[in-house]
C-alpha positions as CSV (number, residue, x, y, z in Angstrom):
1,X,-2.0,-8.8,-4.1
2,X,-2.6,-11.6,-1.6
3,X,-0.2,-13.8,-3.6
4,X,2.5,-11.1,-3.4
5,X,2.0,-10.8,0.4
6,X,2.2,-14.5,0.8
7,X,5.4,-14.6,-1.3
8,X,7.0,-11.9,0.8
9,X,6.1,-13.7,4.0
10,X,7.5,-17.0,2.7
11,X,10.7,-15.3,1.7
12,X,11.1,-14.2,5.3
13,X,11.1,-17.8,6.5
14,X,14.0,-20.2,6.7
15,X,12.1,-22.9,4.9
16,X,9.0,-23.1,2.9
17,X,6.1,-24.7,4.9
18,X,5.0,-28.1,3.6
19,X,1.4,-27.0,3.2
20,X,2.6,-24.3,0.7
21,X,4.8,-26.7,-1.2
22,X,1.8,-29.2,-1.5
23,X,-0.5,-26.5,-2.7
24,X,1.9,-25.4,-5.4
25,X,2.4,-29.1,-6.5
26,X,-1.4,-29.6,-6.6
27,X,-1.8,-26.5,-8.8
28,X,0.9,-27.6,-11.2
29,X,-0.7,-31.0,-11.5
30,X,-3.8,-29.5,-13.0
31,X,-4.2,-29.4,-16.8
32,X,-1.6,-26.9,-18.1
33,X,-0.6,-26.1,-14.5
34,X,-1.9,-22.9,-12.9
35,X,-1.1,-20.5,-10.2
36,X,-2.9,-20.8,-6.9
37,X,-6.4,-19.3,-6.8
38,X,-7.5,-16.9,-4.1
39,X,-9.2,-19.6,-1.9
40,X,-5.9,-21.6,-1.9
41,X,-3.8,-18.5,-1.1
42,X,-6.1,-17.5,1.8
43,X,-6.1,-21.1,3.1
44,X,-2.3,-21.1,3.1
45,X,-1.9,-17.6,4.3
46,X,-3.3,-18.1,7.8
47,X,-0.8,-20.7,9.0
48,X,2.1,-18.8,7.4
49,X,1.0,-15.7,9.3
50,X,1.0,-17.8,12.4
51,X,4.7,-18.4,12.0
52,X,5.4,-14.8,12.8
53,X,5.1,-12.9,16.1
54,X,3.7,-9.9,14.3
55,X,3.2,-9.1,10.7
56,X,2.9,-5.6,9.2
57,X,1.2,-5.4,5.8
58,X,1.7,-2.0,4.0
59,X,-0.3,-1.2,0.9
60,X,0.3,2.2,-0.8
61,X,-2.0,4.0,-3.1
62,X,-5.1,1.9,-2.5
63,X,-7.1,4.4,-4.6
64,X,-5.2,3.4,-7.7
65,X,-6.8,0.0,-7.8
66,X,-10.0,-0.4,-9.9
67,X,-13.0,-0.1,-7.6
68,X,-14.1,-3.7,-7.9
69,X,-10.5,-5.0,-7.3
70,X,-10.2,-2.6,-4.3
71,X,-13.4,-3.8,-2.7
72,X,-12.3,-7.4,-3.1
73,X,-8.9,-6.6,-1.6
74,X,-10.5,-4.8,1.4
75,X,-12.7,-7.8,2.0
76,X,-9.7,-10.1,1.9
77,X,-7.8,-7.8,4.3
78,X,-10.8,-7.9,6.7
79,X,-10.7,-11.7,6.7
80,X,-6.9,-11.6,7.4
81,X,-7.5,-9.3,10.4
82,X,-10.3,-11.5,11.7
83,X,-8.2,-14.7,11.4
84,X,-4.8,-13.3,12.4
85,X,-5.0,-10.9,15.3
86,X,-1.2,-10.2,15.2
87,X,-1.4,-8.6,11.7
88,X,-1.3,-4.8,11.4
89,X,-2.2,-3.0,8.2
90,X,-1.0,0.3,7.0
91,X,-2.9,1.6,4.0
92,X,-2.6,4.8,2.1
93,X,-5.1,6.3,-0.3
94,X,-6.8,9.5,-1.4
95,X,-9.9,10.7,0.4
96,X,-12.4,9.0,-1.9
97,X,-11.5,5.5,-0.7
98,X,-11.8,6.4,3.0
99,X,-15.5,5.5,3.2
100,X,-14.9,2.1,1.6
101,X,-12.1,1.3,4.0
102,X,-14.1,2.5,7.0
103,X,-17.2,0.6,6.0
104,X,-15.4,-2.7,5.7
105,X,-12.7,-2.4,8.3
106,X,-14.3,-0.1,10.9
107,X,-13.8,-2.5,13.8
108,X,-10.0,-2.5,13.2
109,X,-9.3,1.0,12.0
110,X,-8.0,4.4,13.0
111,X,-7.5,7.2,10.5
112,X,-4.8,9.8,10.4
113,X,-5.1,12.6,7.8
114,X,-1.8,13.9,6.5
115,X,-1.6,17.0,4.4
116,X,1.5,18.6,3.0
117,X,2.1,22.3,3.9
118,X,3.3,24.9,1.5
119,X,6.7,24.7,3.3
120,X,6.8,20.9,2.7
121,X,6.3,21.4,-1.0
122,X,9.0,24.1,-1.1
123,X,11.5,21.8,0.5
124,X,10.5,19.1,-1.9
125,X,10.8,21.3,-5.0
126,X,14.2,22.6,-3.8
127,X,15.5,19.1,-3.4
128,X,14.3,18.1,-6.9
129,X,15.9,21.2,-8.4
130,X,19.2,20.3,-6.7
131,X,19.0,16.8,-8.2
132,X,18.6,18.2,-11.8
133,X,20.6,16.1,-14.2
134,X,21.5,19.3,-16.2
135,X,22.1,22.0,-13.5
136,X,23.6,24.4,-16.0
137,X,20.5,24.4,-18.1
138,X,18.7,26.7,-15.6
139,X,19.9,30.0,-14.1
140,X,19.0,31.3,-10.7
141,X,16.1,33.5,-12.0
142,X,14.4,30.5,-13.7
143,X,14.8,28.4,-10.5
144,X,13.2,31.2,-8.5
145,X,10.3,31.5,-11.1
146,X,9.7,27.7,-10.9
147,X,9.7,27.8,-7.1
148,X,7.3,30.8,-7.0
149,X,4.9,29.4,-9.5
150,X,4.9,25.7,-8.7
151,X,5.0,25.9,-4.9
152,X,1.8,28.0,-4.8
153,X,0.0,25.9,-7.4
154,X,1.1,22.6,-6.1
155,X,0.4,23.5,-2.4
156,X,-3.1,24.6,-3.4
157,X,-3.7,21.4,-5.3
158,X,-2.4,19.0,-2.7
159,X,-3.8,20.7,0.4
160,X,-7.1,21.3,-1.2
161,X,-7.7,18.4,-3.5
162,X,-5.3,15.5,-3.1
163,X,-5.0,15.1,0.6
164,X,-3.7,11.6,1.4
165,X,-5.3,9.5,4.1
166,X,-3.0,7.2,5.9
167,X,-4.8,4.3,7.4
168,X,-3.3,2.5,10.4
169,X,-5.3,-0.6,11.1
170,X,-4.8,-1.9,14.6
171,X,-6.3,-4.8,16.4
């Protein structure tokens, strides 16, 4: 994940910083060549972040990472925020990751809980039915049955169980 962030930042620059070129050359010089390790990536990341006035890092679905990988990423993000005060993070995840994020990023964080309403889900379902690749396969009655059954079940599930937490990390 840190490598992907670094790659996106470097792609936003006019030229590749010499430190980055040197680190990649060093990695390729090892037996069999290798990609940069996390310590190298973090060492390079700080000066690259400094080349920007402000950086926004957005990571969606934090909850989908394995717990051990998620914790490592959160710790790395904490380091980034400490070292680079102009970085802003926007993280999304389901409620069960909230405690982890708050524990490790409490000094930087503010939470906003966003829950879909039944009306939001109805609008979404209507839009999906309109995009149906085979619109003639369904008559009006079937569409109404789908809307009635799914909108209630999905609204209950999302509002009750799968509420997303949007994390906006500010410095």
